[in-house]
Structures are given as C-alpha cells and as structure tokens.
C-alpha positions as CSV (number, residue, x, y, z in Angstrom):
1,M,103.7,130.2,103.4
2,I,104.5,126.7,103.7
3,S,108.1,125.8,105.8
4,R,108.5,122.3,105.4
5,L,110.8,119.7,106.8
6,I,112.1,118.2,103.4
7,H,114.2,115.4,104.9
8,I,117.6,114.9,102.5
9,N,120.2,112.4,102.2
10,H,123.5,114.4,100.7
11,K,125.5,111.1,101.1
12,A,122.7,108.9,98.9
13,E,123.4,107.8,95.3
14,E,119.8,109.4,94.3
15,S,120.3,112.8,93.4
16,L,119.2,116.4,95.3
17,Q,117.3,117.3,93.0
18,S,115.6,113.6,92.4
19,Q,115.2,113.6,96.2
20,I,113.9,117.1,96.7
21,R,111.0,116.5,94.0
22,T,110.2,112.7,95.2
23,K,109.3,114.5,98.5
24,M,107.2,116.9,97.5
25,V,105.6,115.0,94.8
26,E,104.6,112.4,97.9
27,G,103.9,116.0,99.8
28,I,101.3,117.0,97.2
29,L,99.5,113.9,96.5
30,V,98.7,113.2,100.1
31,G,97.8,116.4,100.9
32,S,100.8,117.5,103.0
33,F,100.9,120.7,100.9
34,P,97.2,121.6,100.0
35,S,96.0,122.9,96.9
36,N,96.7,126.3,96.3
37,S,99.2,126.7,99.1
38,K,102.5,128.9,98.6
39,L,105.7,127.4,98.4
40,P,108.7,129.1,99.5
41,S,110.7,131.1,98.1
42,S,113.7,128.9,96.1
43,R,116.4,131.2,97.8
44,K,114.1,130.0,101.6
45,L,114.3,126.4,100.7
46,A,117.5,126.1,100.1
47,K,118.8,127.4,102.5
48,Q,116.7,125.0,104.8
49,L,117.9,122.1,103.0
50,N,121.7,123.4,102.8
51,V,121.3,123.0,99.1
52,S,122.2,125.2,95.7
53,R,119.1,127.4,94.4
54,N,119.7,125.9,90.7
55,T,119.1,122.9,92.6
56,I,115.4,124.0,94.3
57,V,114.7,126.7,90.4
58,L,115.0,122.9,88.4
59,V,112.9,121.3,90.5
60,Y,110.2,124.0,90.6
61,Q,110.4,124.3,86.7
62,A,109.8,120.9,86.1
63,L,107.0,120.4,88.6
64,I,105.7,123.1,86.7
65,D,105.9,121.9,84.0
66,E,104.7,118.5,85.3
67,G,101.4,120.2,86.6
68,Y,102.2,120.3,90.2
69,L,103.2,123.7,90.8
70,I,102.3,126.8,88.9
71,S,103.6,130.1,89.1
72,K,101.6,133.4,89.5
73,E,103.5,136.7,88.8
74,R,104.5,138.6,91.7
75,S,103.1,136.2,94.0
76,G,105.2,132.8,94.3
77,I,105.0,129.6,93.2
78,F,101.7,127.6,94.3
79,V,100.5,124.0,94.7
80,S,98.1,123.4,91.7
81,N,94.4,123.1,92.5
82,D,94.2,120.8,89.3
83,I,96.4,118.3,90.4
84,H,93.8,116.4,92.1
85,K,91.0,116.4,89.6
86,G,90.4,112.6,88.1
87,Y,92.3,111.4,91.0
88,V,91.2,107.9,92.1
89,T,91.8,106.6,95.2
90,I,91.7,103.0,96.3
91,T,90.8,101.3,99.5
92,P,92.9,98.4,99.9
93,K,91.4,94.9,100.7
94,L,91.7,94.0,103.8
95,S,91.3,90.3,105.3
96,E,89.6,89.6,108.8
97,L,90.6,87.6,111.4
98,E,88.2,87.1,114.0
99,S,90.0,86.9,118.0
100,E,89.5,83.5,119.9
101,N,88.8,86.3,122.7
102,Y,85.2,86.7,124.1
103,N,83.9,88.8,127.0
104,Q,80.1,88.9,127.4
105,K,80.1,92.5,126.3
106,T,82.9,92.5,123.1
107,K,83.6,90.7,120.5
108,S,86.8,91.4,119.2
109,V,88.2,91.6,115.8
110,S,91.2,92.5,114.1
111,T,91.4,93.6,110.5
112,V,95.3,93.7,109.2
113,R,96.0,94.4,104.8
114,A,96.2,91.5,102.6
115,N,99.5,89.8,102.1
116,N,100.9,92.2,104.4
117,P,104.6,90.6,105.2
118,R,104.2,91.5,109.3
119,R,100.9,89.6,109.7
120,N,101.8,87.9,111.9
121,N,103.2,90.7,114.3
122,Y,99.8,91.1,115.7
123,K,99.3,90.1,119.2
124,F,95.8,92.1,119.6
125,K,93.7,89.3,121.8
126,G,90.8,92.1,123.2
127,A,91.3,91.7,126.7
128,L,91.0,95.0,128.5
129,L,93.8,96.8,130.2
130,T,93.5,96.3,133.9
131,T,94.4,99.1,136.6
132,S,98.3,100.0,136.2
133,E,100.6,101.5,138.9
134,T,101.6,105.1,138.2
135,S,105.0,106.9,138.0
136,C,103.6,109.7,139.9
137,P,102.4,109.8,143.6
138,V,98.8,111.5,144.7
139,N,100.7,114.3,146.9
140,W,103.3,114.9,144.0
141,R,102.6,118.6,144.7
142,R,103.8,118.2,148.6
143,Y,107.1,117.8,147.4
144,S,109.7,120.2,147.0
145,F,110.5,119.5,143.6
146,P,108.0,117.0,142.0
147,F,109.8,116.6,138.7
148,I,107.5,114.6,136.9
149,D,106.5,114.7,133.2
150,G,103.3,115.8,132.3
151,K,102.8,117.7,135.8
152,F,102.5,121.8,135.7
153,D,102.4,124.7,137.9
154,S,99.3,126.1,138.3
155,S,99.7,129.8,139.1
156,L,101.5,129.8,135.6
157,Y,99.1,128.6,133.8
158,P,96.8,131.1,131.1
159,I,94.1,130.9,132.4
160,K,92.5,134.1,130.6
161,E,93.8,132.7,127.0
162,W,92.8,129.4,127.7
163,R,89.2,130.7,129.1
164,D,89.3,133.1,125.5
165,V,90.3,130.8,123.0
166,N,87.3,128.2,125.2
167,N,84.7,130.7,124.5
168,R,85.5,131.1,121.0
169,A,84.9,127.4,120.2
170,N,82.0,127.3,121.7
171,A,80.0,130.0,119.5
172,S,77.2,129.5,118.1
173,G,78.8,128.4,114.5
174,E,81.3,126.5,116.1
175,I,79.0,124.1,118.5
176,Y,76.9,123.8,114.6
177,Q,79.7,122.7,112.8
178,W,81.5,120.3,115.6
179,S,78.3,118.4,116.9
180,E,77.3,116.9,113.4
181,L,79.9,114.5,114.0
182,Q,79.1,111.5,113.9
183,G,80.4,107.9,114.9
184,L,84.3,107.1,114.9
185,Q,85.6,109.3,112.3
186,D,87.7,112.4,113.7
187,D,87.1,116.0,112.9
188,P,88.3,115.7,109.1
189,M,89.6,119.8,109.9
190,L,91.9,118.3,112.4
191,L,93.0,115.6,110.4
192,D,94.1,118.0,107.9
193,E,96.0,120.5,110.4
194,I,97.8,118.2,111.7
195,R,98.9,116.3,108.5
196,S,99.7,119.7,106.7
197,K,101.5,121.7,109.6
198,I,102.9,119.7,112.6
199,L,103.4,115.7,111.1
200,P,105.5,117.5,107.9
201,R,108.1,119.8,110.6
202,R,109.1,115.7,111.4
203,G,109.6,114.8,108.1
204,I,106.2,112.8,108.4
205,Q,103.8,112.7,104.7
206,A,100.5,111.1,105.7
207,S,97.2,110.9,104.1
208,R,93.9,111.5,106.5
209,E,93.3,107.7,106.8
210,E,97.3,106.9,108.1
211,I,96.0,109.2,111.2
212,L,94.9,108.0,114.1
213,I,94.0,110.3,117.3
214,T,93.7,108.9,120.6
215,V,92.8,110.3,124.3
216,G,96.2,110.4,125.1
217,T,99.2,108.7,124.9
218,Q,98.6,105.8,127.7
219,Q,95.9,105.2,125.1
220,A,98.0,105.3,121.9
221,L,100.4,102.8,124.0
222,H,97.9,100.6,125.4
223,L,96.6,99.9,121.8
224,I,100.0,99.4,120.7
225,S,101.0,97.0,123.0
226,K,97.3,94.7,122.7
227,L,97.9,94.6,118.6
228,F,101.8,93.6,118.7
229,V,103.1,91.8,122.0
230,D,102.4,88.9,123.9
231,D,103.9,86.2,125.6
232,S,106.3,85.5,123.1
233,V,107.5,88.7,122.5
234,T,111.4,89.9,123.5
235,V,111.0,94.1,123.7
236,A,113.7,96.7,124.5
237,V,113.4,99.5,126.6
238,E,115.3,102.3,127.0
239,E,117.3,102.0,130.7
240,P,116.0,104.5,132.6
241,G,113.0,105.1,130.6
242,Y,109.1,104.9,131.1
243,P,107.6,103.4,133.5
244,E,103.5,103.0,132.1
245,M,104.9,101.4,129.3
246,R,106.5,98.8,130.9
247,E,104.1,98.2,132.9
248,L,101.7,97.8,129.9
249,L,104.4,95.4,128.3
250,L,104.5,93.1,131.5
251,Q,100.9,93.1,131.5
252,Q,101.1,91.3,127.8
253,G,103.6,89.2,129.2
254,A,106.8,90.2,127.2
255,K,110.2,89.7,128.0
256,L,112.1,93.3,128.6
257,V,115.6,93.7,127.6
258,Y,117.2,97.1,129.6
259,Q,119.1,98.9,127.0
260,E,121.5,101.5,128.5
261,I,121.3,105.2,127.8
262,D,124.7,107.4,126.6
263,D,124.9,110.8,125.6
264,K,123.5,109.8,121.9
265,G,120.5,108.0,122.8
266,V,119.9,104.4,123.3
267,V,122.9,102.4,122.5
268,V,122.7,100.0,119.6
269,D,125.0,96.9,120.2
270,D,124.3,93.0,119.5
271,K,121.7,92.7,122.9
272,L,119.0,94.0,120.3
273,N,119.8,90.9,117.7
274,D,116.9,89.0,119.2
275,C,114.5,91.3,120.4
276,D,110.8,91.2,118.2
277,I,110.6,95.2,119.2
278,I,112.8,98.1,120.4
279,Y,110.7,100.8,122.4
280,T,112.5,104.1,122.4
281,T,112.0,108.2,122.9
282,P,114.0,110.0,120.8
283,S,113.2,113.2,120.3
284,H,112.8,114.2,124.2
285,Q,114.3,110.7,126.3
286,T,112.3,109.8,129.4
287,P,113.8,110.8,131.7
288,T,116.9,112.4,130.5
289,S,115.9,114.7,127.9
290,I,118.7,113.6,125.9
291,T,117.6,113.8,121.9
292,M,119.1,111.0,119.5
293,S,121.7,112.2,117.2
294,M,121.2,111.2,113.2
295,E,124.1,108.7,113.9
296,R,122.3,106.9,116.5
297,R,119.1,106.8,114.4
298,D,120.9,105.7,111.4
299,Q,122.3,102.7,113.4
300,L,119.0,101.6,114.9
301,L,117.1,101.8,111.7
302,K,119.9,99.4,110.2
303,K,120.0,97.0,113.0
304,A,116.0,96.5,112.8
305,Q,116.8,96.1,109.1
306,E,119.5,93.6,109.4
307,H,117.1,92.1,112.1
308,D,114.1,92.4,111.4
309,F,112.3,94.0,114.1
310,L,109.9,96.4,114.7
311,I,110.7,100.2,116.8
312,I,108.0,101.7,118.4
313,E,108.7,105.9,118.2
314,D,107.1,107.5,121.5
315,D,107.1,111.1,120.2
316,F,105.1,111.7,123.6
317,E,107.7,115.5,123.4
318,F,108.6,117.3,120.7
319,E,112.3,118.0,120.6
320,S,113.2,121.1,122.2
321,N,116.4,122.3,119.6
322,F,117.0,126.2,119.7
323,L,120.2,125.4,116.9
324,G,118.7,124.5,114.3
325,H,116.2,122.3,112.5
326,P,114.2,119.5,114.5
327,H,115.4,116.5,113.8
328,P,112.8,114.3,111.4
329,K,111.5,111.2,112.4
330,T,112.3,107.6,112.3
331,P,111.4,106.4,108.9
C-alpha cells in the first residue's frame, strides 16, 4: 500500500479538500502514484493529514467520478489504469546558448528553457573542476573520535547482506537487463523507484525528465555551482557549514556571506537581502545536525520571494525524525 506525505496548509484560503485533490491529481499525472497502485484508506490518510475522514471520502469520491481512481470491492481504492490513455506529452522548446569557453577536448553548450525568467541566473562556462582540498584527513581512522560525514566503522558493515544483494544484481537475467542501457539515459526502473517511493515522502512529485542522477553529492554540487555561480554572484552559506561547497563557490569567484545557525536552522535576516543565492542543509544541518523548523522554512521562502534569490537545498542526509512525519522539502 502506498503511504504518501501530502503537505497541506491548514491556514491557507484554499479549502483542505481542494488542496488534497490538487496534490493527488498532480501525483497521478506525473506518475508518483503509479497506475493500479493502491491508495491508503480514507481513515488512514485522514489521520496522516490531520483532517476529517469525511474530507478524504469526498476527495476520493470526486476523483473516482472524474476517472482518476477506481474502487474495487473488498480491495480498496486504486489509481485507474486508463488515466494516461490518450495523454499527450509536449517537450518544451529549448533555446541553445553557446558558451564562449572552449578547450582542446570539449566544446561546452548549455541549454535553458525558452522564455525562462531566470535565464540570466545561468553562469555555466564548461570549465573543469580543479582538485580541491577536503575536510577529511587522510589518516582519519587514527583519530579516537573521527566525527566525519560519510565515513563509517568497517567492522559494522553488513558484508554478508551486501554480498547477497550484489550476487542477485549480477545474476544472468539482471545483467542482461541493465547491460542494455545506452547513452546518457538513466535507468528508467531506478527513476520510477525514486519518484514513486523516495521523493513523495518529502512532498515532491516529479516526472522522469525532472530527475538527474549524479555519482554523488560532490558532482551534484559541482554542476550546480558551475551553472549558477560566477564572480558576480553573492552566496549566503551556513556558519558553521559544509566546507567542500564553500571551496566550490570560492573557485567560481563567488562572494560569500556567512549566515549564523540557531536551534531552528539558518538565521533569516536582512543580511540575505543582497544575496543572489543561499545554500542550506535544512533536513540535517552540517555539522550541527539541526533540522530547520517549518516556521523558519516559511520565513526563508518568503525572504527569497521578496528579494528574488535562489535557494540551493542540499538534502544530503535524510532527516532523522522519530516523533512524527519528516518535514516536506522546501518548495
């Protein structure tokens, strides 16, 4: 059974019923709720969203009447298999902007959506990242208490389980399947697992085309810094914060504003007014592990809207929350 985090605003002017219906239709159309997948019961979803059961019953009934959902006797509510029949996808027209930066091996070309109001935010020049210093010493294992992100105690590593999973992934049938992947396309099965099981827990509904899989956090941050940052950009970073990202930003020539952290996350004040970008780790702040409160997230979004700056949200490590549902991603 599918369990989704549908984030709703109980204080919004739009009715709860309308908000839930909109989120569910959006999820069905982009595939976050796959065809023929079973939805939570009205009682369970109502409890999860903290709304009356009657609200969910009305939403389900409306979506059944409109053909998005079907009710199966003694089985439950399911996403209709017929909802995507005749559905036409339109590929946005792209305008290509040739970079003036060439080297002997690579000609860099960046593309952006036509009529994109944020077109001027793209700073990509196609340069390669030079070797940067790392915050992790080479001999980190010799330290008595090496509190370093991304490192683990090898004696606790689940070797047997990993070996079993690896053997299954290398079975003949599996190899035949994943060896057929060609070019730059990501594994469609992996994309579907991400967008139907991982992203919806954070309130994110995305199509395959909106997901880019990188080889790790550093590559993702490298691509982002190359795309949006140059020596004309001012970036606010958390203090204390992630040193590798600061290094990437400084290599791009960015001017850094060091923004303090309190027990609710990054402080939102007038120092952000003249920034072009803010880089933040709200789910699990580096290195304090603070989770940004919903109130602070709303303040940050309001500030970004008022002063038209971008937010780079680094969700490098999922929020550790044992008291309730995880916070939704910053929209």
